[in-house]
PyMOL Python script that loads the backbone (N, CA, C, O; Angstrom):
from pymol import cmd

cmd.read_pdbstr("""\
ATOM      1  N   MET A   1       0.822  -1.458  -0.039  1.00  0.00           N
ATOM      2  CA  MET A   1       0.148  -0.048   0.062  1.00  0.00           C
ATOM      3  C   MET A   1       0.815   1.060  -0.500  1.00  0.00           C
ATOM      4  O   MET A   1       0.765   1.558  -1.624  1.00  0.00           O
ATOM      5  N   PHE A   2       1.639   1.426   0.823  1.00  0.00           N
ATOM      6  CA  PHE A   2       2.981   2.478   1.341  1.00  0.00           C
ATOM      7  C   PHE A   2       3.659   2.829  -0.343  1.00  0.00           C
ATOM      8  O   PHE A   2       3.788   3.907  -0.923  1.00  0.00           O
ATOM      9  N   GLU A   3       4.007   1.378  -0.790  1.00  0.00           N
ATOM     10  CA  GLU A   3       4.898   2.017  -2.144  1.00  0.00           C
ATOM     11  C   GLU A   3       3.850   2.183  -3.501  1.00  0.00           C
ATOM     12  O   GLU A   3       4.407   2.422  -4.573  1.00  0.00           O
ATOM     13  N   LYS A   4       2.511   2.075  -3.490  1.00  0.00           N
ATOM     14  CA  LYS A   4       2.072   1.986  -4.547  1.00  0.00           C
ATOM     15  C   LYS A   4       1.264   3.515  -3.813  1.00  0.00           C
ATOM     16  O   LYS A   4       0.262   3.714  -4.501  1.00  0.00           O
ATOM     17  N   LEU A   5       1.336   4.286  -3.025  1.00  0.00           N
ATOM     18  CA  LEU A   5       0.955   5.339  -2.528  1.00  0.00           C
ATOM     19  C   LEU A   5       1.984   6.550  -2.817  1.00  0.00           C
ATOM     20  O   LEU A   5       1.856   7.774  -2.813  1.00  0.00           O
ATOM     21  N   THR A   6       2.917   5.790  -3.037  1.00  0.00           N
ATOM     22  CA  THR A   6       4.273   6.720  -3.264  1.00  0.00           C
ATOM     23  C   THR A   6       4.347   7.272  -4.509  1.00  0.00           C
ATOM     24  O   THR A   6       4.600   8.399  -4.937  1.00  0.00           O
ATOM     25  N   GLU A   7       3.977   5.872  -5.148  1.00  0.00           N
ATOM     26  CA  GLU A   7       4.216   6.135  -6.987  1.00  0.00           C
ATOM     27  C   GLU A   7       3.006   7.161  -7.310  1.00  0.00           C
ATOM     28  O   GLU A   7       3.172   7.792  -8.354  1.00  0.00           O
ATOM     29  N   ILE A   8       1.770   7.447  -6.566  1.00  0.00           N
ATOM     30  CA  ILE A   8       1.032   8.196  -6.864  1.00  0.00           C
ATOM     31  C   ILE A   8       1.159   9.567  -6.618  1.00  0.00           C
ATOM     32  O   ILE A   8       0.889  10.511  -7.360  1.00  0.00           O
ATOM     33  N   ILE A   9       1.694   9.551  -5.250  1.00  0.00           N
ATOM     34  CA  ILE A   9       2.137  11.201  -4.604  1.00  0.00           C
ATOM     35  C   ILE A   9       3.210  11.734  -5.726  1.00  0.00           C
ATOM     36  O   ILE A   9       3.234  12.949  -5.925  1.00  0.00           O
ATOM     37  N   CYS A  10       4.369  10.634  -6.693  1.00  0.00           N
ATOM     38  CA  CYS A  10       5.107  11.506  -7.354  1.00  0.00           C
ATOM     39  C   CYS A  10       4.272  11.923  -8.761  1.00  0.00           C
ATOM     40  O   CYS A  10       4.856  12.695  -9.522  1.00  0.00           O
ATOM     41  N   GLU A  11       3.136  11.516  -9.078  1.00  0.00           N
ATOM     42  CA  GLU A  11       2.399  12.038 -10.349  1.00  0.00           C
ATOM     43  C   GLU A  11       2.292  13.533  -9.790  1.00  0.00           C
ATOM     44  O   GLU A  11       2.483  14.458 -10.579  1.00  0.00           O
ATOM     45  N   TYR A  12       1.974  13.808  -8.372  1.00  0.00           N
ATOM     46  CA  TYR A  12       1.454  14.974  -8.213  1.00  0.00           C
ATOM     47  C   TYR A  12       2.474  16.143  -7.778  1.00  0.00           C
ATOM     48  O   TYR A  12       2.159  17.319  -7.959  1.00  0.00           O
ATOM     49  N   VAL A  13       3.777  15.763  -7.165  1.00  0.00           N
ATOM     50  CA  VAL A  13       4.687  16.680  -7.127  1.00  0.00           C
ATOM     51  C   VAL A  13       5.825  16.114  -7.290  1.00  0.00           C
ATOM     52  O   VAL A  13       6.051  14.907  -7.388  1.00  0.00           O
ATOM     53  N   GLU A  14       6.831  17.313  -7.330  1.00  0.00           N
ATOM     54  CA  GLU A  14       8.387  17.140  -7.791  1.00  0.00           C
ATOM     55  C   GLU A  14       9.124  16.409  -6.775  1.00  0.00           C
ATOM     56  O   GLU A  14      10.186  16.908  -6.402  1.00  0.00           O
ATOM     57  N   VAL A  15       8.791  15.453  -6.329  1.00  0.00           N
ATOM     58  CA  VAL A  15       9.706  14.315  -5.409  1.00  0.00           C
ATOM     59  C   VAL A  15      10.175  13.065  -5.647  1.00  0.00           C
ATOM     60  O   VAL A  15       9.496  12.220  -6.229  1.00  0.00           O
ATOM     61  N   GLU A  16      11.271  12.871  -5.251  1.00  0.00           N
ATOM     62  CA  GLU A  16      11.643  11.138  -5.625  1.00  0.00           C
ATOM     63  C   GLU A  16      11.170  10.278  -4.850  1.00  0.00           C
ATOM     64  O   GLU A  16      11.285  10.362  -3.628  1.00  0.00           O
ATOM     65  N   GLN A  17      10.601   9.377  -5.422  1.00  0.00           N
ATOM     66  CA  GLN A  17       9.737   8.243  -4.340  1.00  0.00           C
ATOM     67  C   GLN A  17      10.656   8.102  -2.901  1.00  0.00           C
ATOM     68  O   GLN A  17      10.205   8.419  -1.800  1.00  0.00           O
ATOM     69  N   GLU A  18      11.956   7.594  -3.116  1.00  0.00           N
ATOM     70  CA  GLU A  18      12.996   7.619  -2.100  1.00  0.00           C
ATOM     71  C   GLU A  18      12.717   8.825  -1.102  1.00  0.00           C
ATOM     72  O   GLU A  18      13.151   8.667   0.039  1.00  0.00           O
ATOM     73  N   ASN A  19      12.312   9.541  -1.274  1.00  0.00           N
ATOM     74  CA  ASN A  19      12.446  10.696  -0.476  1.00  0.00           C
ATOM     75  C   ASN A  19      11.187  10.995   0.059  1.00  0.00           C
ATOM     76  O   ASN A  19      11.032  12.054   0.669  1.00  0.00           O
ATOM     77  N   ILE A  20      10.055  10.018  -0.122  1.00  0.00           N
ATOM     78  CA  ILE A  20       8.756  10.027   1.011  1.00  0.00           C
ATOM     79  C   ILE A  20       8.810   9.054   1.963  1.00  0.00           C
ATOM     80  O   ILE A  20       8.906   7.861   1.673  1.00  0.00           O
ATOM     81  N   HIS A  21       8.737   9.613   3.459  1.00  0.00           N
ATOM     82  CA  HIS A  21       8.849   8.498   3.914  1.00  0.00           C
ATOM     83  C   HIS A  21       7.762   8.837   4.779  1.00  0.00           C
ATOM     84  O   HIS A  21       7.229   9.944   4.698  1.00  0.00           O
ATOM     85  N   PRO A  22       7.226   7.585   5.965  1.00  0.00           N
ATOM     86  CA  PRO A  22       5.707   7.232   6.516  1.00  0.00           C
ATOM     87  C   PRO A  22       5.634   8.400   7.114  1.00  0.00           C
ATOM     88  O   PRO A  22       4.457   8.491   7.463  1.00  0.00           O
ATOM     89  N   ASP A  23       6.337   9.580   7.519  1.00  0.00           N
ATOM     90  CA  ASP A  23       5.745  10.935   8.459  1.00  0.00           C
ATOM     91  C   ASP A  23       6.289  11.810   7.863  1.00  0.00           C
ATOM     92  O   ASP A  23       6.863  12.731   8.444  1.00  0.00           O
ATOM     93  N   SER A  24       6.190  11.655   6.065  1.00  0.00           N
ATOM     94  CA  SER A  24       6.275  13.176   5.552  1.00  0.00           C
ATOM     95  C   SER A  24       4.863  13.468   5.505  1.00  0.00           C
ATOM     96  O   SER A  24       3.849  12.769   5.527  1.00  0.00           O
ATOM     97  N   ARG A  25       5.093  14.699   5.435  1.00  0.00           N
ATOM     98  CA  ARG A  25       3.306  15.597   5.744  1.00  0.00           C
ATOM     99  C   ARG A  25       3.073  16.065   4.075  1.00  0.00           C
ATOM    100  O   ARG A  25       4.022  16.298   3.327  1.00  0.00           O
ATOM    101  N   PHE A  26       1.974  16.130   3.758  1.00  0.00           N
ATOM    102  CA  PHE A  26       1.905  16.177   2.267  1.00  0.00           C
ATOM    103  C   PHE A  26       1.921  17.687   1.842  1.00  0.00           C
ATOM    104  O   PHE A  26       1.939  18.078   0.675  1.00  0.00           O
ATOM    105  N   ILE A  27       1.909  18.597   3.133  1.00  0.00           N
ATOM    106  CA  ILE A  27       1.478  19.859   2.410  1.00  0.00           C
ATOM    107  C   ILE A  27       3.077  20.769   2.774  1.00  0.00           C
ATOM    108  O   ILE A  27       3.755  21.424   1.984  1.00  0.00           O
ATOM    109  N   GLU A  28       3.298  20.529   4.106  1.00  0.00           N
ATOM    110  CA  GLU A  28       4.714  21.044   4.680  1.00  0.00           C
ATOM    111  C   GLU A  28       5.915  20.552   4.078  1.00  0.00           C
ATOM    112  O   GLU A  28       6.736  21.290   3.536  1.00  0.00           O
ATOM    113  N   ASP A  29       6.059  18.897   4.200  1.00  0.00           N
ATOM    114  CA  ASP A  29       7.104  18.544   3.157  1.00  0.00           C
ATOM    115  C   ASP A  29       7.045  18.049   1.815  1.00  0.00           C
ATOM    116  O   ASP A  29       8.049  17.905   1.118  1.00  0.00           O
ATOM    117  N   LEU A  30       5.892  17.790   1.451  1.00  0.00           N
ATOM    118  CA  LEU A  30       5.794  17.482  -0.022  1.00  0.00           C
ATOM    119  C   LEU A  30       5.471  18.099  -1.151  1.00  0.00           C
ATOM    120  O   LEU A  30       5.789  17.700  -2.271  1.00  0.00           O
ATOM    121  N   GLY A  31       4.780  19.168  -0.886  1.00  0.00           N
ATOM    122  CA  GLY A  31       4.691  20.261  -1.314  1.00  0.00           C
ATOM    123  C   GLY A  31       3.308  20.701  -2.140  1.00  0.00           C
ATOM    124  O   GLY A  31       3.050  21.496  -3.043  1.00  0.00           O
ATOM    125  N   PHE A  32       2.430  19.570  -1.185  1.00  0.00           N
ATOM    126  CA  PHE A  32       1.243  19.816  -2.020  1.00  0.00           C
ATOM    127  C   PHE A  32       0.305  20.896  -1.923  1.00  0.00           C
ATOM    128  O   PHE A  32       0.288  21.416  -0.808  1.00  0.00           O
ATOM    129  N   THR A  33      -0.513  21.402  -2.803  1.00  0.00           N
ATOM    130  CA  THR A  33      -1.459  22.362  -2.249  1.00  0.00           C
ATOM    131  C   THR A  33      -2.835  21.689  -2.001  1.00  0.00           C
ATOM    132  O   THR A  33      -2.837  20.508  -2.347  1.00  0.00           O
ATOM    133  N   SER A  34      -3.916  22.109  -1.528  1.00  0.00           N
ATOM    134  CA  SER A  34      -5.184  21.380  -1.210  1.00  0.00           C
ATOM    135  C   SER A  34      -5.914  20.927  -2.718  1.00  0.00           C
ATOM    136  O   SER A  34      -6.590  19.902  -2.807  1.00  0.00           O
ATOM    137  N   PHE A  35      -5.702  21.720  -3.715  1.00  0.00           N
ATOM    138  CA  PHE A  35      -5.880  20.984  -4.952  1.00  0.00           C
ATOM    139  C   PHE A  35      -5.145  19.873  -5.614  1.00  0.00           C
ATOM    140  O   PHE A  35      -5.677  19.003  -6.302  1.00  0.00           O
ATOM    141  N   ASP A  36      -3.847  19.979  -5.340  1.00  0.00           N
ATOM    142  CA  ASP A  36      -3.319  18.518  -5.279  1.00  0.00           C
ATOM    143  C   ASP A  36      -3.893  17.373  -4.728  1.00  0.00           C
ATOM    144  O   ASP A  36      -4.434  16.401  -5.255  1.00  0.00           O
ATOM    145  N   PHE A  37      -3.649  17.705  -3.443  1.00  0.00           N
ATOM    146  CA  PHE A  37      -4.178  16.757  -2.592  1.00  0.00           C
ATOM    147  C   PHE A  37      -5.914  16.037  -2.647  1.00  0.00           C
ATOM    148  O   PHE A  37      -6.343  14.909  -2.404  1.00  0.00           O
ATOM    149  N   MET A  38      -6.648  17.481  -3.143  1.00  0.00           N
ATOM    150  CA  MET A  38      -7.872  16.508  -3.591  1.00  0.00           C
ATOM    151  C   MET A  38      -8.022  15.941  -4.630  1.00  0.00           C
ATOM    152  O   MET A  38      -9.014  15.248  -4.855  1.00  0.00           O
ATOM    153  N   SER A  39      -6.863  16.161  -5.646  1.00  0.00           N
ATOM    154  CA  SER A  39      -6.908  15.323  -6.799  1.00  0.00           C
ATOM    155  C   SER A  39      -6.586  14.184  -6.473  1.00  0.00           C
ATOM    156  O   SER A  39      -7.226  13.190  -6.814  1.00  0.00           O
ATOM    157  N   MET A  40      -5.460  14.158  -5.706  1.00  0.00           N
ATOM    158  CA  MET A  40      -4.877  12.575  -5.425  1.00  0.00           C
ATOM    159  C   MET A  40      -6.006  11.930  -4.877  1.00  0.00           C
ATOM    160  O   MET A  40      -6.205  10.872  -5.472  1.00  0.00           O
ATOM    161  N   LEU A  41      -6.755  12.127  -4.056  1.00  0.00           N
ATOM    162  CA  LEU A  41      -7.670  11.304  -3.221  1.00  0.00           C
ATOM    163  C   LEU A  41      -8.712  11.103  -4.429  1.00  0.00           C
ATOM    164  O   LEU A  41      -9.136   9.952  -4.325  1.00  0.00           O
ATOM    165  N   GLY A  42      -9.186  11.619  -5.316  1.00  0.00           N
ATOM    166  CA  GLY A  42      -9.908  11.328  -6.231  1.00  0.00           C
ATOM    167  C   GLY A  42      -9.369   9.819  -7.034  1.00  0.00           C
ATOM    168  O   GLY A  42      -9.937   8.746  -7.238  1.00  0.00           O
ATOM    169  N   GLU A  43      -7.945  10.363  -7.369  1.00  0.00           N
ATOM    170  CA  GLU A  43      -7.356   9.030  -8.103  1.00  0.00           C
ATOM    171  C   GLU A  43      -7.174   8.110  -7.126  1.00  0.00           C
ATOM    172  O   GLU A  43      -7.351   6.980  -7.581  1.00  0.00           O
ATOM    173  N   LEU A  44      -6.848   8.115  -5.779  1.00  0.00           N
ATOM    174  CA  LEU A  44      -7.128   6.993  -4.805  1.00  0.00           C
ATOM    175  C   LEU A  44      -7.772   6.304  -5.017  1.00  0.00           C
ATOM    176  O   LEU A  44      -7.429   5.197  -5.431  1.00  0.00           O
ATOM    177  N   GLU A  45      -9.366   6.765  -4.769  1.00  0.00           N
ATOM    178  CA  GLU A  45     -10.368   6.461  -4.768  1.00  0.00           C
ATOM    179  C   GLU A  45     -10.774   5.213  -6.079  1.00  0.00           C
ATOM    180  O   GLU A  45     -11.224   4.068  -6.043  1.00  0.00           O
ATOM    181  N   GLU A  46     -10.303   6.227  -7.267  1.00  0.00           N
ATOM    182  CA  GLU A  46     -10.592   5.095  -8.255  1.00  0.00           C
ATOM    183  C   GLU A  46      -9.485   3.858  -8.454  1.00  0.00           C
ATOM    184  O   GLU A  46      -9.895   2.838  -9.008  1.00  0.00           O
ATOM    185  N   GLU A  47      -7.965   3.929  -7.975  1.00  0.00           N
ATOM    186  CA  GLU A  47      -7.306   3.224  -7.743  1.00  0.00           C
ATOM    187  C   GLU A  47      -7.751   1.617  -7.264  1.00  0.00           C
ATOM    188  O   GLU A  47      -7.738   0.504  -7.789  1.00  0.00           O
ATOM    189  N   PHE A  48      -8.171   2.242  -5.861  1.00  0.00           N
ATOM    190  CA  PHE A  48      -8.368   1.132  -4.954  1.00  0.00           C
ATOM    191  C   PHE A  48     -10.142   1.005  -4.697  1.00  0.00           C
ATOM    192  O   PHE A  48     -10.610   0.182  -3.910  1.00  0.00           O
ATOM    193  N   ASP A  49     -10.635   1.559  -5.162  1.00  0.00           N
ATOM    194  CA  ASP A  49     -12.158   1.239  -5.609  1.00  0.00           C
ATOM    195  C   ASP A  49     -12.599   1.642  -4.214  1.00  0.00           C
ATOM    196  O   ASP A  49     -13.048   0.622  -3.692  1.00  0.00           O
ATOM    197  N   VAL A  50     -12.665   2.520  -3.492  1.00  0.00           N
ATOM    198  CA  VAL A  50     -12.928   2.739  -2.579  1.00  0.00           C
ATOM    199  C   VAL A  50     -13.703   4.472  -2.243  1.00  0.00           C
ATOM    200  O   VAL A  50     -13.444   5.320  -3.097  1.00  0.00           O
ATOM    201  N   GLU A  51     -14.365   4.797  -1.356  1.00  0.00           N
ATOM    202  CA  GLU A  51     -14.857   5.681  -1.273  1.00  0.00           C
ATOM    203  C   GLU A  51     -14.210   6.769  -0.301  1.00  0.00           C
ATOM    204  O   GLU A  51     -14.491   6.207   0.758  1.00  0.00           O
ATOM    205  N   ILE A  52     -13.718   7.624  -0.016  1.00  0.00           N
ATOM    206  CA  ILE A  52     -12.947   8.380   0.813  1.00  0.00           C
ATOM    207  C   ILE A  52     -13.575   9.698   1.246  1.00  0.00           C
ATOM    208  O   ILE A  52     -13.444  10.701   0.545  1.00  0.00           O
ATOM    209  N   GLU A  53     -14.347   9.717   2.542  1.00  0.00           N
ATOM    210  CA  GLU A  53     -15.204  10.743   3.501  1.00  0.00           C
ATOM    211  C   GLU A  53     -14.176  11.808   3.578  1.00  0.00           C
ATOM    212  O   GLU A  53     -13.068  11.641   4.087  1.00  0.00           O
ATOM    213  N   GLN A  54     -14.630  12.992   3.009  1.00  0.00           N
ATOM    214  CA  GLN A  54     -14.259  14.362   3.156  1.00  0.00           C
ATOM    215  C   GLN A  54     -13.719  14.552   4.739  1.00  0.00           C
ATOM    216  O   GLN A  54     -12.583  14.886   5.076  1.00  0.00           O
ATOM    217  N   THR A  55     -14.819  14.254   5.582  1.00  0.00           N
ATOM    218  CA  THR A  55     -14.249  14.572   7.036  1.00  0.00           C
ATOM    219  C   THR A  55     -13.392  14.024   7.435  1.00  0.00           C
ATOM    220  O   THR A  55     -12.653  14.651   8.194  1.00  0.00           O
ATOM    221  N   GLU A  56     -13.106  12.758   7.160  1.00  0.00           N
ATOM    222  CA  GLU A  56     -11.919  11.792   7.548  1.00  0.00           C
ATOM    223  C   GLU A  56     -10.570  12.163   6.658  1.00  0.00           C
ATOM    224  O   GLU A  56      -9.483  11.849   7.144  1.00  0.00           O
ATOM    225  N   ALA A  57     -10.606  12.793   5.430  1.00  0.00           N
ATOM    226  CA  ALA A  57      -9.664  13.210   4.636  1.00  0.00           C
ATOM    227  C   ALA A  57      -8.885  14.276   5.143  1.00  0.00           C
ATOM    228  O   ALA A  57      -7.682  14.466   4.968  1.00  0.00           O
ATOM    229  N   ALA A  58      -9.737  14.989   5.823  1.00  0.00           N
ATOM    230  CA  ALA A  58      -9.517  16.174   6.598  1.00  0.00           C
ATOM    231  C   ALA A  58      -8.473  16.198   7.654  1.00  0.00           C
ATOM    232  O   ALA A  58      -7.821  17.184   7.997  1.00  0.00           O
ATOM    233  N   ASP A  59      -8.388  14.904   8.161  1.00  0.00           N
ATOM    234  CA  ASP A  59      -7.350  14.749   9.123  1.00  0.00           C
ATOM    235  C   ASP A  59      -6.019  14.226   8.861  1.00  0.00           C
ATOM    236  O   ASP A  59      -5.047  14.309   9.612  1.00  0.00           O
ATOM    237  N   ILE A  60      -6.077  13.688   7.737  1.00  0.00           N
ATOM    238  CA  ILE A  60      -4.853  13.085   7.153  1.00  0.00           C
ATOM    239  C   ILE A  60      -3.821  13.905   6.734  1.00  0.00           C
ATOM    240  O   ILE A  60      -3.788  14.503   5.658  1.00  0.00           O
ATOM    241  N   ARG A  61      -2.870  13.923   7.713  1.00  0.00           N
ATOM    242  CA  ARG A  61      -1.576  14.753   7.558  1.00  0.00           C
ATOM    243  C   ARG A  61      -0.390  14.205   6.682  1.00  0.00           C
ATOM    244  O   ARG A  61       0.236  14.830   5.826  1.00  0.00           O
ATOM    245  N   THR A  62      -0.198  12.770   7.122  1.00  0.00           N
ATOM    246  CA  THR A  62       1.213  12.330   6.404  1.00  0.00           C
ATOM    247  C   THR A  62       0.747  11.105   5.519  1.00  0.00           C
ATOM    248  O   THR A  62      -0.351  10.566   5.376  1.00  0.00           O
ATOM    249  N   VAL A  63       1.884  10.892   5.030  1.00  0.00           N
ATOM    250  CA  VAL A  63       1.486   9.590   4.395  1.00  0.00           C
ATOM    251  C   VAL A  63       1.312   8.499   4.767  1.00  0.00           C
ATOM    252  O   VAL A  63       0.530   7.838   4.084  1.00  0.00           O
ATOM    253  N   GLN A  64       1.828   7.942   5.772  1.00  0.00           N
ATOM    254  CA  GLN A  64       1.476   6.904   6.271  1.00  0.00           C
ATOM    255  C   GLN A  64      -0.140   7.023   6.838  1.00  0.00           C
ATOM    256  O   GLN A  64      -0.945   6.190   6.420  1.00  0.00           O
ATOM    257  N   GLU A  65      -0.476   7.805   7.549  1.00  0.00           N
ATOM    258  CA  GLU A  65      -1.594   7.822   8.102  1.00  0.00           C
ATOM    259  C   GLU A  65      -2.989   8.143   6.625  1.00  0.00           C
ATOM    260  O   GLU A  65      -4.189   8.289   6.858  1.00  0.00           O
ATOM    261  N   ALA A  66      -2.434   8.172   5.409  1.00  0.00           N
ATOM    262  CA  ALA A  66      -3.057   8.351   4.126  1.00  0.00           C
ATOM    263  C   ALA A  66      -2.880   6.487   4.057  1.00  0.00           C
ATOM    264  O   ALA A  66      -3.765   5.636   3.973  1.00  0.00           O
ATOM    265  N   ALA A  67      -1.825   6.376   4.109  1.00  0.00           N
ATOM    266  CA  ALA A  67      -1.818   4.542   4.144  1.00  0.00           C
ATOM    267  C   ALA A  67      -2.835   3.664   4.725  1.00  0.00           C
ATOM    268  O   ALA A  67      -3.722   2.939   4.277  1.00  0.00           O
ATOM    269  N   ASP A  68      -2.396   3.984   5.873  1.00  0.00           N
ATOM    270  CA  ASP A  68      -3.140   3.428   7.049  1.00  0.00           C
ATOM    271  C   ASP A  68      -4.857   3.501   6.784  1.00  0.00           C
ATOM    272  O   ASP A  68      -5.605   2.583   7.122  1.00  0.00           O
ATOM    273  N   TYR A  69      -5.186   4.390   6.315  1.00  0.00           N
ATOM    274  CA  TYR A  69      -6.409   4.760   6.138  1.00  0.00           C
ATOM    275  C   TYR A  69      -7.170   4.012   4.772  1.00  0.00           C
ATOM    276  O   TYR A  69      -8.278   3.476   4.772  1.00  0.00           O
ATOM    277  N   LEU A  70      -6.222   4.151   3.620  1.00  0.00           N
ATOM    278  CA  LEU A  70      -6.610   3.510   2.826  1.00  0.00           C
ATOM    279  C   LEU A  70      -6.568   1.731   2.936  1.00  0.00           C
ATOM    280  O   LEU A  70      -7.083   0.874   2.218  1.00  0.00           O
ATOM    281  N   GLU A  71      -5.796   1.644   4.052  1.00  0.00           N
ATOM    282  CA  GLU A  71      -5.675   0.208   4.021  1.00  0.00           C
ATOM    283  C   GLU A  71      -7.104  -0.354   4.773  1.00  0.00           C
ATOM    284  O   GLU A  71      -7.714  -1.347   4.375  1.00  0.00           O
ATOM    285  N   LYS A  72      -7.428   0.306   5.695  1.00  0.00           N
ATOM    286  CA  LYS A  72      -8.711   0.276   6.647  1.00  0.00           C
ATOM    287  C   LYS A  72      -9.915   0.432   5.779  1.00  0.00           C
ATOM    288  O   LYS A  72     -10.957  -0.052   6.221  1.00  0.00           O
ATOM    289  N   LEU A  73      -9.951   1.044   4.584  1.00  0.00           N
ATOM    290  CA  LEU A  73     -11.241   1.181   3.704  1.00  0.00           C
ATOM    291  C   LEU A  73     -11.076  -0.149   2.721  1.00  0.00           C
ATOM    292  O   LEU A  73     -12.057  -0.596   2.126  1.00  0.00           O
ATOM    293  N   THR A  74      -9.819  -0.718   2.603  1.00  0.00           N
ATOM    294  CA  THR A  74      -9.858  -2.005   1.768  1.00  0.00           C
ATOM    295  C   THR A  74     -10.435  -2.955   2.325  1.00  0.00           C
ATOM    296  O   THR A  74     -11.333  -3.660   1.864  1.00  0.00           O
ATOM    297  N   ALA A  75      -9.681  -3.027   3.852  1.00  0.00           N
ATOM    298  CA  ALA A  75      -9.817  -4.187   4.617  1.00  0.00           C
ATOM    299  C   ALA A  75     -11.546  -4.207   4.750  1.00  0.00           C
ATOM    300  O   ALA A  75     -12.041  -5.327   4.878  1.00  0.00           O
ATOM    301  N   GLU A  76     -12.423  -3.098   4.728  1.00  0.00           N
ATOM    302  CA  GLU A  76     -13.743  -3.172   4.879  1.00  0.00           C
ATOM    303  C   GLU A  76     -14.735  -3.662   3.312  1.00  0.00           C
ATOM    304  O   GLU A  76     -15.957  -3.801   3.362  1.00  0.00           O
ATOM    305  N   LYS A  77     -14.085  -3.824   2.281  1.00  0.00           N
ATOM    306  CA  LYS A  77     -14.821  -3.842   1.189  1.00  0.00           C
ATOM    307  C   LYS A  77     -15.433  -5.406   1.214  1.00  0.00           C
ATOM    308  O   LYS A  77     -16.186  -5.789   0.319  1.00  0.00           O
TER     309      LYS A  77
END
""", "prot")
cmd.dss("prot")
cmd.show_as("cartoon", "prot")
cmd.util.cbc("prot")
cmd.orient("prot")
């Protein structure tokens, strides 16, 4: 999950995959704008066939939090 997530992150920001760590913050460390982040969430929904709740997405700050949330959603399917 983490590796696939980092691949998708690299499509949105100019960061090398090896420089993305579990504690990397989307906005502060990786340079995401809120538009980039919301666009990426849409792609994640399609990629993993899940529905991301906006209220829960607002609490996601780090790459690991996003990976954990996606794992939870895919396990619930």
